[in-house]
C-alpha positions as CSV (number, residue, x, y, z in Angstrom):
1,M,-0.2,-0.2,0.6
2,D,1.2,3.4,-1.0
3,R,2.2,5.7,1.8
4,K,-0.1,8.7,2.8
5,I,1.4,12.0,2.1
6,R,0.9,14.0,5.6
7,V,0.3,17.7,5.4
8,S,-0.1,19.8,8.7
9,V,-2.6,22.4,8.4
10,D,-3.1,25.8,10.2
11,A,-6.3,26.1,10.9
12,M,-6.1,28.8,13.0
13,G,-3.8,30.7,10.0
14,G,-5.7,33.4,8.0
15,D,-9.3,35.7,8.5
16,Y,-11.6,32.5,7.5
17,A,-9.9,30.5,9.9
18,P,-11.2,27.8,10.9
19,L,-14.4,27.7,9.0
20,E,-12.4,27.9,5.6
21,I,-9.3,25.6,6.4
22,V,-11.4,23.3,7.7
23,K,-13.5,23.0,5.0
24,G,-10.8,23.4,2.0
25,T,-9.3,20.2,4.3
26,V,-12.3,18.3,4.1
27,E,-12.1,18.7,0.3
28,A,-8.7,18.2,-0.3
29,V,-8.5,14.1,1.4
30,N,-12.7,14.0,-0.4
31,E,-10.6,14.7,-3.6
32,N,-7.4,12.5,-3.2
33,G,-7.0,9.2,-0.8
34,K,-3.0,9.8,-0.8
35,L,-3.7,12.3,1.8
36,K,-3.3,12.9,6.0
37,C,-3.7,15.4,6.8
38,Y,-3.4,17.6,10.8
39,L,-5.5,20.3,11.7
40,V,-3.4,22.2,14.2
41,G,-5.0,24.6,16.6
42,D,-7.7,24.8,18.8
43,E,-9.5,21.1,19.3
44,A,-12.9,22.8,20.3
45,K,-13.4,24.9,17.6
46,I,-11.7,22.7,14.6
47,Q,-13.6,19.9,16.0
48,M,-17.2,22.0,15.4
49,E,-16.2,22.8,12.0
50,L,-15.4,19.0,10.8
51,S,-18.7,18.0,12.4
52,K,-20.3,19.4,9.5
53,Y,-19.1,17.6,7.1
54,T,-18.6,14.0,5.9
55,Y,-15.2,12.6,5.6
56,N,-13.0,9.6,6.1
57,K,-11.8,9.9,9.3
58,D,-8.5,8.3,9.4
59,S,-7.4,11.2,7.3
60,I,-8.0,14.0,9.3
61,E,-6.4,14.2,12.4
62,I,-6.5,17.4,15.2
63,V,-3.3,18.5,16.7
64,P,-3.7,20.8,19.4
65,A,-2.2,24.1,19.6
66,D,-3.6,26.8,22.5
67,E,-1.7,30.0,20.8
68,V,-2.2,31.9,17.8
69,I,0.5,34.1,16.1
70,T,-1.3,37.1,14.9
71,N,-0.1,39.3,11.8
72,D,0.9,42.3,14.1
73,E,3.4,40.6,16.4
74,A,7.1,40.4,15.2
75,P,7.8,37.3,13.7
76,V,11.2,36.2,15.0
77,L,10.3,37.2,19.0
78,A,6.4,35.4,18.3
79,I,7.7,32.4,16.9
80,R,10.6,32.2,20.2
81,R,7.7,32.7,22.3
82,K,4.6,31.3,20.7
83,K,5.6,27.7,21.4
84,N,2.3,26.2,21.2
85,S,1.0,28.2,18.4
86,S,-0.5,26.9,15.9
87,V,2.5,27.7,13.2
88,V,5.4,27.0,15.6
89,V,3.3,23.3,16.0
90,G,2.5,22.6,12.7
91,L,6.5,23.6,11.4
92,N,7.4,21.0,14.2
93,L,5.5,18.4,12.1
94,V,7.7,18.6,9.2
95,K,11.1,19.0,11.6
96,S,10.3,15.8,12.7
97,G,9.4,13.9,9.9
98,D,5.4,13.3,10.9
99,A,4.3,16.2,8.3
100,D,5.8,16.4,4.3
101,G,4.3,19.6,3.9
102,F,2.9,22.5,6.3
103,V,0.3,24.7,4.3
104,S,-0.4,28.3,6.1
105,A,-2.7,31.2,5.7
106,G,-1.4,32.8,8.7
107,S,1.2,35.5,9.7
108,T,3.5,35.5,6.7
109,G,6.4,36.6,8.8
110,A,5.9,34.3,11.6
111,V,5.3,31.5,8.2
112,L,8.6,33.0,6.6
113,V,10.7,33.4,10.1
114,G,9.4,29.7,11.3
115,A,10.2,27.5,8.1
116,Q,13.8,28.8,8.3
117,L,14.2,28.6,12.0
118,I,12.3,25.2,12.7
119,A,12.7,23.4,9.5
120,G,15.6,25.1,8.2
121,R,16.9,25.1,5.3
122,I,18.6,22.9,2.8
123,K,22.8,22.7,3.2
124,G,24.0,25.2,0.3
125,V,20.6,27.1,0.1
126,E,21.4,30.9,0.8
127,R,17.7,32.0,0.8
128,T,14.7,30.3,0.5
129,P,12.2,32.0,-1.8
130,L,8.5,32.0,-2.0
131,A,7.3,30.8,-5.6
132,P,3.6,31.3,-6.3
133,V,2.5,29.6,-9.8
134,V,0.3,32.7,-11.8
135,P,-1.5,31.4,-14.6
136,T,-1.0,32.7,-18.2
137,L,-2.4,32.3,-21.5
138,K,-0.2,29.5,-21.8
139,G,-1.1,27.9,-18.6
140,C,0.9,29.1,-15.9
141,S,4.1,30.5,-14.5
142,L,6.3,30.1,-10.8
143,L,7.3,33.6,-10.3
144,I,10.3,33.6,-7.6
145,D,10.6,35.6,-5.6
146,C,7.9,36.8,-4.4
147,G,8.0,38.2,-0.9
148,A,10.8,36.9,0.8
149,N,14.1,38.4,0.1
150,V,13.3,42.0,-0.7
151,D,17.4,42.6,-0.9
152,A,18.7,40.0,-2.7
153,R,21.9,39.0,-4.5
154,S,23.0,37.7,-7.7
155,S,24.3,34.4,-6.4
156,H,20.6,34.2,-4.9
157,L,19.2,34.5,-8.0
158,L,20.6,32.3,-10.0
159,Q,19.9,29.6,-7.2
160,F,16.1,30.7,-7.1
161,A,16.5,30.3,-11.5
162,K,17.3,26.5,-10.4
163,M,15.4,25.5,-7.9
164,G,12.1,27.7,-9.6
165,S,13.4,24.9,-12.8
166,I,13.6,22.1,-11.1
167,Y,9.8,22.7,-9.3
168,M,8.6,23.3,-12.5
169,E,9.9,20.1,-14.2
170,N,9.2,18.1,-11.1
171,V,5.7,19.6,-9.9
172,I,4.4,21.4,-12.9
173,G,5.7,19.0,-15.6
174,V,7.4,21.6,-18.0
175,K,10.0,19.5,-19.5
176,N,13.1,22.0,-20.0
177,P,11.5,25.2,-18.7
178,K,12.3,28.6,-19.7
179,V,13.7,30.7,-17.3
180,A,13.9,34.5,-17.9
181,I,14.8,37.3,-15.5
182,V,12.4,40.6,-14.9
183,N,13.9,44.2,-16.6
184,I,12.5,47.3,-18.2
185,G,13.7,45.6,-21.8
186,T,14.9,43.0,-22.9
187,E,18.3,43.8,-24.2
188,E,21.3,42.4,-22.3
189,E,22.6,45.8,-20.9
190,K,18.9,47.0,-19.5
191,G,18.4,46.6,-15.9
192,N,19.5,48.0,-12.9
193,F,22.8,47.0,-10.9
194,L,21.0,43.7,-9.4
195,V,20.0,42.4,-12.8
196,K,22.8,43.6,-14.7
197,E,24.7,41.5,-12.1
198,T,22.6,38.4,-12.7
199,Y,22.0,38.6,-15.9
200,P,25.3,37.0,-17.0
201,L,25.5,34.7,-14.4
202,L,22.4,32.6,-15.4
203,K,23.3,33.0,-19.3
204,N,25.9,31.0,-18.3
205,C,24.6,28.1,-16.6
206,S,24.4,25.5,-17.7
207,D,21.5,23.6,-15.1
208,I,18.8,26.3,-17.0
209,N,16.9,27.0,-19.9
210,F,17.6,30.6,-19.6
211,V,15.7,32.7,-22.9
212,G,16.9,36.7,-21.3
213,S,14.7,39.4,-19.9
214,I,11.4,38.9,-19.8
215,E,9.2,42.8,-19.1
216,S,6.5,42.1,-16.9
217,R,3.6,43.0,-19.8
218,Q,5.0,39.7,-21.1
219,I,4.3,37.7,-18.1
220,P,0.6,37.2,-18.6
221,Y,1.3,35.1,-21.7
222,G,3.2,32.6,-21.1
223,D,6.9,33.8,-22.5
224,A,9.0,32.1,-19.9
225,D,8.2,29.0,-17.3
226,V,10.2,30.5,-14.5
227,I,10.3,33.9,-13.2
228,V,13.7,35.5,-11.6
229,C,13.2,38.3,-9.5
230,E,13.9,39.6,-6.3
231,A,11.2,39.9,-3.5
232,F,10.4,43.8,-3.7
233,V,9.6,43.2,-7.4
234,G,7.7,40.1,-7.5
235,N,5.4,41.1,-4.5
236,V,4.2,44.3,-6.7
237,I,4.0,41.8,-9.9
238,L,2.1,39.5,-8.0
239,K,-0.4,42.5,-6.1
240,M,-0.9,43.8,-9.7
241,Y,-1.8,40.3,-11.1
242,E,-4.5,39.9,-8.6
243,G,-5.6,43.3,-8.8
244,V,-5.8,43.4,-12.6
245,A,-7.8,39.9,-12.3
246,G,-10.1,41.3,-9.9
247,A,-10.9,44.7,-11.4
248,L,-11.6,43.1,-15.1
249,L,-13.8,39.8,-13.6
250,T,-16.0,42.8,-11.7
251,K,-16.2,44.8,-15.3
252,I,-17.2,41.3,-17.1
253,K,-19.7,40.6,-14.6
254,G,-21.2,44.2,-14.9
255,A,-21.0,44.2,-18.8
256,M,-22.8,41.0,-18.9
257,T,-25.8,41.6,-16.2
258,S,-26.2,45.6,-18.0
259,N,-29.2,44.8,-19.8
260,L,-31.1,42.0,-21.2
261,K,-29.9,41.5,-24.5
262,S,-25.8,40.7,-22.5
263,K,-28.1,38.9,-19.7
264,I,-29.6,36.7,-22.5
265,G,-25.7,36.3,-24.2
266,A,-24.1,35.6,-20.6
267,L,-26.6,32.6,-20.5
268,L,-25.5,31.0,-23.6
269,C,-21.6,31.4,-23.1
270,K,-21.6,30.9,-19.1
271,K,-20.5,27.3,-19.2
272,S,-17.4,28.5,-21.5
273,L,-16.6,31.4,-19.9
274,K,-16.8,30.1,-15.9
275,K,-14.1,27.8,-17.4
276,T,-12.0,30.0,-19.1
277,L,-12.2,32.3,-15.8
278,K,-11.7,29.6,-13.5
279,G,-8.1,28.8,-15.7
280,F,-7.1,32.4,-14.9
281,S,-8.1,32.1,-11.4
282,M,-5.0,32.3,-8.8
283,D,-7.0,30.6,-6.4
284,E,-6.6,27.1,-8.7
285,Y,-3.2,27.3,-8.1
286,G,-2.8,27.1,-4.0
287,G,-0.4,29.2,-2.5
288,A,3.2,29.9,-2.9
289,P,6.1,27.2,-2.1
290,M,9.1,28.3,-0.1
291,L,11.7,26.2,-1.7
292,G,15.0,25.5,-0.4
293,L,13.7,23.8,2.7
294,N,14.2,20.3,4.6
295,G,10.5,19.8,3.6
296,L,7.6,21.2,2.4
297,V,6.0,24.9,3.8
298,V,3.1,26.8,1.4
299,K,2.2,30.2,2.2
300,T,-1.4,31.0,0.9
301,H,-3.3,34.5,1.1
302,G,-5.0,35.3,4.1
303,N,-8.0,35.6,2.7
304,S,-7.8,32.6,1.4
305,K,-11.3,30.5,0.9
306,S,-11.4,26.4,1.1
307,V,-10.5,26.6,-2.7
308,E,-7.0,27.8,-2.3
309,I,-6.5,25.7,0.8
310,K,-7.4,22.8,-0.8
311,N,-5.8,23.8,-3.8
312,S,-2.4,24.4,-1.5
313,I,-2.8,21.0,0.0
314,L,-3.0,19.0,-3.1
315,Q,0.3,20.0,-4.4
316,C,2.4,18.9,-1.6
317,I,1.5,15.4,-3.2
318,K,3.5,15.9,-6.2
319,F,6.0,17.7,-4.1
320,S,6.4,15.2,-1.7
321,E,6.0,12.3,-4.1
322,S,8.9,13.9,-6.5
323,D,11.1,14.8,-3.6
324,I,12.4,17.9,-4.6
325,P,14.6,18.9,-1.6
326,E,16.6,16.1,-2.5
327,K,16.7,17.2,-5.6
328,I,17.8,20.9,-5.0
329,R,20.0,19.5,-2.9
330,R,22.0,17.1,-5.5
331,N,21.9,20.5,-8.0
332,L,23.3,22.8,-5.6
333,Q,26.3,20.2,-5.1
334,E,27.1,19.5,-8.2
């Protein structure tokens, strides 16, 4: 019998915890029988939410944690002081080997700090980036880094490119993924100091399929599979992506309900439109994996609903089965 993929889930993190977290976890285990999930947090509250659903009772286990780290707490101090918080307890399950991955919609700072202090970086990894998958016209691309390393160096970006390529090939299934660095133009001589310093490192790296610079407007068209940048730029791109998608969706809905003719047209194309819009929804790709750790940590949005929680948990399956940490470890040692 195949071993279950074990995922610890921060049941108390996020704007809609524990309601949406529990719901997403149930949806994940009901969709895939390979999963065993540990819901970490207030036992009474979690049990109350679980009682609403039907699921295999062996697939979900509650792990008590009576503290919660909030967004307004200093991450390092919170991780050190709140040893029984849902974040710390969940990450310790990864450290001990009792869980293959950890998913949280809680404090980003606490998750990032805790992941490095508790799960630990792979030997040789200088920085651990957050790498969300973003939808494109050709499928999806990996944006790396989007929030973990604001003051990155060229050597960090080179490692991001290598780790991102490993993830895209083994988890998403893109063979020989195209790697590009975010720039203000496609010419090699353009860019700030960091980009100019990083470009030749990427160009001369035989481990990746480097295709040069990419402007941000090209990203939604899928011109590259791995989009390399430092965290400030990546976070701006990600938030702009989400904002434009939301605004366009609002505009489309408004146009389709503006009059009787448009309502009839909307009814006729409802199925096709729904399918198209679903493919371009950030929620469908789950959260952002933190690469370069001894294990998997996935950070989801603070306002995540059940669908993003579910998909964040499901992405842990392929990550674990592909043994991404070991592949990264071997790549850095070569």
